[in-house]
C-alpha positions, 0 to 999 in steps of 0.5 A, a space after each residue: 626212352 629218352 635215354 634210348 633216343 639220347 644214347 643212338 644219337 650220341 653213338 652215332 655223332 661220336 662215330 667217325 664213321 657218320 660223318 663220312 656218312 653224311 659228307 657222301 651225301 652231301 657231296 653226292 647230291 652237291 655233285 649232282 646238282 652244281 656240277 653233272 651235266 644233266 643234271 645240275 642246275 645251272 645249265 638247266 637255267 632254271 630257279 628250281 630245287 626238281 631234280 633235288 627233289 627227285 634225285 634225293 630218295 635214291 641216296 635215301 636208299 644207302 644212307 638211311 640203311 648205313 644210319 639204320 644197321 648197326 641200331 638193333 644188330 650191333 647189340 645182338 652181335 656185343 650180347 646186350 640186346 637181352 640186357 636191353 630187353 629184361 631193364 624195366 622198359 616196354 620193348 616199344 620205347 626201345 624201338 620209338 627212341 632208335 627210330 627216332 634218334 634216326 629220324 632225328 639223324 636224318 634231317 640232321 642229313 638234311 638241314 644242310 641241304 638248305 645252303 641249296 634253297 637259298 643259293 639259288 633264292 638268290 640267283 635267280 632273276 629277279 631275286 627270288 625267283 624260286 617257288 619257295 611255297 613248293 619247296 616247303 611242301 618238297 623238304 617236309 616229304 623229303 622228310 616223312 619218306 625220310 620218316 618212312 626209310 627209318 622205320 624200313 632199317 630199323 625192321 631190318 636191324 631187328 631181325 638180324 645181328 648182321 650189320 651187313 645183311 641187315 643193310 642189303 635188306 633195307 636197302 631192298 625193301 627201300 627200293 621196293 616200296 619206293 619205285 615196286 609199284 609203279 613198275 608193276 602198275 606199268 605192266 600191261 595185263 594190269 591195266 585195269 587195276 594200275 592205278 589202285 597199284 601205283 597208289 600202293 607204293 610211296 613214289 605215288 605220294 612222294 610226288 604227290 606231297 612234292 608238288 608242294 600239296 600237304 594232302 591227307 591221304 599222303 599223310 594218313 599213307 606214310 603215317 600208316 606203313 612208319 606204323 606198320 614197319 614200327 609194330 613189324 619190329 615190336 614183333 621181330 622182339 617180342 617173339 625173342 622172348 617166347 
């Protein structure tokens, strides 16, 4: 597993496209936070990173599938997938190696955004007038969201050798699991069970984490979705051996 993990990280960091993806992410979220009139912090007038944590998931829906789309698809296209599966390593080790590499790369993309926190920290009046505990909890929630989207991307990449198809499927699944259940819960016909339906979606739990409250129920939810996606990926890999 360690060898696969290091291989994926090295392959990503040695690729120009990797830095382009990260640069686009940081530029996009930077423009939204500091330049665009309806979302920038300076016009908002409060030392708060709420706009960052509310906008970042929508950028993640495209950033993370772009990171994960080649992890299995490229192996299949290049014909190295069968070779990898015949090695004395368990399927779950292959999956975990690629998944952890994906999560590492997501964290690698998030870390530079800490600069936004320190900028707002020193721009506050007085200096430090920002809810640090809330920001910490929100960052933890954002990391878990990235981990969930990574598991979805790994799953999408596992059943096709076409990277574009893997990207599109991952974007759709990320969007639906994040926002779809919240939208469905708003239907008048489902008013009696709207709360239950809303809680199935990621948005409900991410919003809870963004308040800075680390609830065990939210942690269980995130880890359950991650485990479910990785198990589905494992089933797909096993089916190729039958």
